[in-house]
Structures are given as C-alpha cells and as structure tokens.
C-alpha positions as CSV (number, residue, x, y, z in Angstrom):
1,M,-16.6,56.4,2.5
2,N,-18.6,53.3,3.4
3,D,-18.7,51.6,6.8
4,G,-19.4,48.2,5.4
5,D,-23.1,48.2,6.1
6,G,-24.0,50.3,3.1
7,V,-24.2,53.5,5.1
8,T,-22.1,56.5,4.0
9,K,-20.1,58.0,6.9
10,D,-18.4,60.7,5.1
11,Y,-18.7,62.2,1.6
12,K,-17.2,64.6,-0.9
13,L,-19.4,67.0,-2.9
14,V,-18.2,68.0,-6.4
15,Y,-19.6,71.1,-7.9
16,V,-18.6,72.0,-11.5
17,T,-19.5,75.0,-13.6
18,Q,-18.6,75.8,-17.2
19,T,-18.8,78.7,-19.6
20,Y,-20.5,78.5,-22.9
21,G,-18.8,79.5,-26.2
22,L,-16.5,78.1,-28.9
23,I,-14.1,77.0,-26.2
24,A,-15.5,76.2,-22.8
25,S,-13.7,76.7,-19.4
26,H,-14.5,74.8,-16.2
27,H,-14.4,75.6,-12.5
28,C,-14.4,72.9,-9.9
29,Q,-15.1,73.0,-6.2
30,V,-14.9,70.0,-3.8
31,Y,-16.4,69.9,-0.3
32,D,-15.0,67.4,2.2
33,S,-17.4,66.4,5.0
34,V,-14.6,65.2,7.2
35,A,-12.7,68.5,6.9
36,R,-16.0,70.4,6.8
37,A,-14.4,72.7,4.2
38,W,-14.1,73.2,0.5
39,T,-10.7,71.6,-0.2
40,M,-10.6,72.6,-3.8
41,D,-11.8,75.8,-5.6
42,K,-10.1,76.5,-8.9
43,E,-10.2,76.4,-12.6
44,V,-9.6,72.9,-14.0
45,D,-8.5,71.5,-17.4
46,F,-11.6,69.6,-18.5
47,G,-10.7,70.2,-22.2
48,P,-12.2,72.8,-24.6
49,Q,-15.7,71.3,-25.0
50,Q,-18.8,71.7,-22.9
51,L,-19.5,68.6,-20.8
52,D,-22.7,66.8,-20.1
53,L,-22.5,67.9,-16.4
54,A,-26.1,66.8,-15.6
55,D,-25.4,63.2,-16.3
56,P,-22.1,62.0,-14.8
57,V,-21.1,58.4,-14.0
58,V,-19.5,57.7,-10.6
59,Y,-17.2,54.7,-10.4
60,G,-15.2,54.3,-7.2
61,D,-13.5,57.6,-6.4
62,T,-13.8,58.8,-10.0
63,V,-16.5,60.9,-11.7
64,F,-16.7,60.7,-15.4
65,W,-18.3,63.1,-17.9
66,V,-18.5,63.0,-21.7
67,S,-18.5,65.8,-24.3
68,P,-22.0,65.4,-25.8
69,D,-22.1,67.8,-28.7
70,L,-24.5,66.7,-31.4
71,E,-23.0,68.8,-34.1
72,S,-19.5,69.5,-32.9
73,Y,-17.0,70.7,-35.5
74,I,-14.1,70.1,-33.2
75,K,-14.1,66.4,-34.1
76,D,-10.6,65.6,-32.8
77,H,-11.6,66.8,-29.3
78,A,-14.3,64.2,-28.5
79,Y,-13.4,62.8,-25.1
80,V,-14.3,61.6,-21.6
81,V,-13.1,63.5,-18.5
82,A,-12.1,61.5,-15.5
83,F,-11.9,63.4,-12.2
84,D,-10.4,61.6,-9.2
85,V,-12.2,63.0,-6.2
86,R,-9.7,61.6,-3.7
87,E,-6.6,63.0,-5.4
88,E,-8.4,66.0,-6.9
89,C,-6.8,65.4,-10.3
90,T,-8.1,65.1,-13.8
91,Q,-7.5,62.9,-16.9
92,I,-8.8,63.5,-20.4
93,I,-9.4,60.3,-22.3
94,P,-9.9,60.7,-26.0
95,L,-12.7,58.7,-27.5
96,P,-11.9,56.0,-30.1
97,S,-11.1,57.4,-33.5
98,E,-14.0,55.3,-34.9
99,T,-16.5,57.5,-33.0
100,V,-15.4,60.8,-34.5
101,I,-15.3,60.1,-38.2
102,S,-18.4,62.2,-38.9
103,F,-20.5,65.0,-37.5
104,R,-23.8,64.7,-35.6
105,N,-22.5,62.1,-33.2
106,V,-24.4,61.3,-30.1
107,Y,-22.6,60.1,-26.9
108,G,-23.7,58.7,-23.6
109,I,-21.8,57.1,-20.7
110,A,-22.9,54.4,-18.2
111,K,-21.6,51.6,-16.0
112,W,-21.2,48.2,-17.6
113,E,-21.9,45.3,-15.3
114,G,-21.0,47.5,-12.4
115,N,-17.3,47.4,-12.9
116,S,-16.4,49.2,-16.2
117,L,-17.2,52.5,-17.8
118,C,-19.1,52.2,-21.1
119,V,-19.4,54.9,-23.8
120,I,-22.5,54.6,-26.0
121,H,-21.9,56.2,-29.4
122,Y,-24.5,56.7,-32.2
123,S,-23.5,57.7,-35.7
124,K,-26.3,59.3,-37.7
125,T,-24.2,58.8,-40.9
126,F,-24.3,55.0,-40.5
127,G,-27.3,54.5,-38.3
128,V,-25.2,52.4,-35.9
129,F,-24.9,52.2,-32.1
130,R,-21.5,51.2,-30.7
131,L,-20.7,50.3,-27.1
132,W,-17.1,50.8,-25.9
133,L,-15.7,49.7,-22.6
134,L,-12.8,51.5,-20.9
135,K,-10.0,49.1,-20.0
136,K,-6.4,49.6,-18.9
137,T,-3.3,48.0,-20.5
138,S,-0.6,46.3,-18.6
139,D,1.1,49.7,-18.5
140,S,-2.1,51.2,-16.9
141,V,-2.8,53.2,-20.1
142,P,-6.6,53.6,-20.7
143,E,-7.9,52.0,-23.9
144,W,-11.3,51.5,-25.5
145,V,-12.5,48.0,-26.4
146,K,-15.6,47.7,-28.7
147,M,-18.1,45.3,-27.1
148,H,-21.2,45.7,-29.4
149,E,-22.2,47.2,-32.7
150,I,-25.9,47.4,-33.3
151,S,-27.4,48.9,-36.5
152,L,-30.9,50.3,-36.8
153,A,-31.4,47.8,-39.6
154,Q,-30.9,45.0,-37.1
155,M,-33.6,46.5,-35.0
156,G,-36.0,46.6,-37.9
157,F,-35.9,50.4,-38.6
158,V,-35.8,51.3,-42.3
159,E,-36.3,55.1,-42.1
160,K,-33.2,57.2,-43.1
161,P,-31.9,59.5,-41.8
162,F,-32.8,58.5,-38.3
163,F,-32.3,61.3,-35.8
164,V,-31.4,60.1,-32.3
165,S,-31.2,62.8,-29.6
166,S,-30.2,60.8,-26.5
167,V,-28.8,57.4,-25.5
168,K,-28.6,55.6,-22.2
169,L,-27.7,52.1,-20.9
170,I,-29.8,50.6,-18.2
171,E,-29.0,47.3,-16.3
172,V,-31.8,45.6,-14.4
173,A,-30.9,42.2,-12.9
174,T,-29.5,40.2,-15.8
175,T,-31.0,42.5,-18.5
176,T,-29.1,45.2,-20.3
177,L,-31.2,47.7,-22.2
178,L,-30.0,50.3,-24.7
179,I,-32.4,53.2,-24.4
180,F,-32.7,56.0,-27.1
181,T,-35.0,58.7,-28.1
182,T,-36.0,59.9,-31.5
183,G,-38.4,62.8,-32.1
184,G,-41.0,62.3,-29.4
185,T,-40.5,58.6,-29.0
186,M,-38.4,56.4,-26.7
187,Y,-37.3,52.9,-27.6
188,S,-35.4,50.2,-25.7
189,Y,-33.3,47.4,-27.2
190,N,-32.4,44.3,-25.2
191,I,-28.7,43.7,-26.0
192,K,-28.9,40.0,-25.0
193,D,-32.0,38.9,-26.9
194,G,-32.3,41.6,-29.5
195,V,-35.9,42.6,-28.7
196,V,-36.9,46.2,-29.5
197,C,-39.8,47.9,-27.6
198,K,-41.4,51.2,-28.0
199,R,-41.5,52.4,-24.4
200,Q,-43.3,55.7,-24.8
201,D,-44.7,57.8,-27.6
202,S,-45.3,61.5,-27.8
203,L,-43.1,62.2,-24.8
204,G,-43.4,65.8,-25.2
205,V,-42.6,69.3,-25.9
206,T,-39.3,69.1,-27.7
207,F,-37.7,67.3,-30.6
208,F,-34.4,67.2,-28.7
209,L,-35.4,64.9,-25.9
210,K,-32.7,64.1,-23.3
211,L,-32.5,61.1,-20.9
212,I,-31.0,61.5,-17.5
213,S,-30.6,58.6,-15.1
214,Y,-32.2,58.9,-11.7
215,S,-31.3,57.0,-8.5
216,N,-32.6,57.9,-5.1
217,T,-29.3,58.0,-3.3
218,L,-30.4,60.4,-0.5
219,R,-29.8,58.8,2.9
220,P,-28.4,59.6,6.3
221,C,-24.7,60.3,6.3
222,G,-22.2,61.7,8.8
223,E,-22.4,62.0,12.5
224,Q,-24.6,65.1,12.7
225,E,-27.2,63.6,10.3
226,E,-27.3,60.4,12.4
227,L,-27.8,62.5,15.5
228,W,-30.8,64.3,14.0
229,E,-32.2,61.0,12.9
230,A,-32.0,59.6,16.4
231,I,-33.8,62.6,17.8
C-alpha cells in the first residue's frame, strides 16, 4: 500500500513455484507484511503450461504472467494468468486466436502507457510482431484489442526465416521501443517513428537470449524498516 508520498508502508510477497513436464502444476504462497504471516500456501490453477515466472508484470493489485513456450504443441492453451494479490484469486485469460495459429510463437508482456497490459506476439511463420492491449467490455469481460502490427519487412529485414528468442516493450518518456533479440544481437524499433537500431551485437554465450526487465524498486517499507533507517 502507498501512503501518498510514494513510500510503501506495507506489502505482499508472492512466491510461485512450478513443476516441469508435459503438464505443469503451480504452487503459490503469499506473505502479508501487516499480518506478518503467510496468508496463502496452496496449489493454484495457473493452467497446464509453464509460465515465465521470472518476468511478471504488476498492475495495481494484480500480477500477470504469460505462457512463453517457443515450440508449444498445446496451441489452444496459450494464455495469460492474472493473480489478484488482494483477493488471492486467479483468472486465466486466453490469448487472441490470431496469436496461436502456428508453432514457434514468442510472447512477452509489458505495461502500455502505464495503464494497460500489453502482450507482444512474434510469429516466425509470418515474420510479424503484433501488440495486443487487454481491455474490458461493458460486462467486465476481458478482451484483446490489436494496437500494432509490425512486419520485419517494414523494419528492413529480408532474411527468412528470422529467429527471435525474446521480445520486450520499453517506455521512456514519450518513446515506446519494441526490443527483440535474434541470435546474439539485440535490436530496438521505435513504434512511433519506425526507426530500427542495432543496440548490441554478439551479446553472448547462447543462441536463445532472454530479456528480463529490471527496475530498482528496493526501498524502505514498513515500520521496522523505517526504525532501522532512523537509527
């Protein structure tokens, strides 16, 4: 919770583990700093696929994860999981049917302009990035609205097939960048002006590079921590 000055007075810690196999299972624990106890510790229905647990998106009281399989043969089960931390309940939101028409899909999630959840989808079959925003209908039913469709041809790439291993969306001031990796190279695409930049070449040690957003959110929180800071 926020005291209005940007300082967190209490918090909840969400710890999720999952098994690996043809069908994944998930276990969720929630720690409440006010209760000073784990208020939830049980198996949860996060669907049958493994989730990208290392790269969630937090929006309000909800944590979102996406099923990231590059070569999933369970195409009908591509989805986003929404976990309401306050209510400790889960919702599985299927991805748009347009994103699961072929194998070797790549998915990422991000915030869009700070007030919407965005799914980034790359289809190797068509060499196209699609950006979908999560909206709610008048009946509060979640639905996906396609905001952008960007082909590799638009960016000036002619090589086919073009293997993309990771996608992200980054917002800085008024600029929105689509970031993606291929082989050992990272590129950025400015969604507003269409400029492509090679950000880094020969990143490393693996062909399957993965991008994880980082934000330094460590700060004093809770009465005990404030007391230690005062001492």
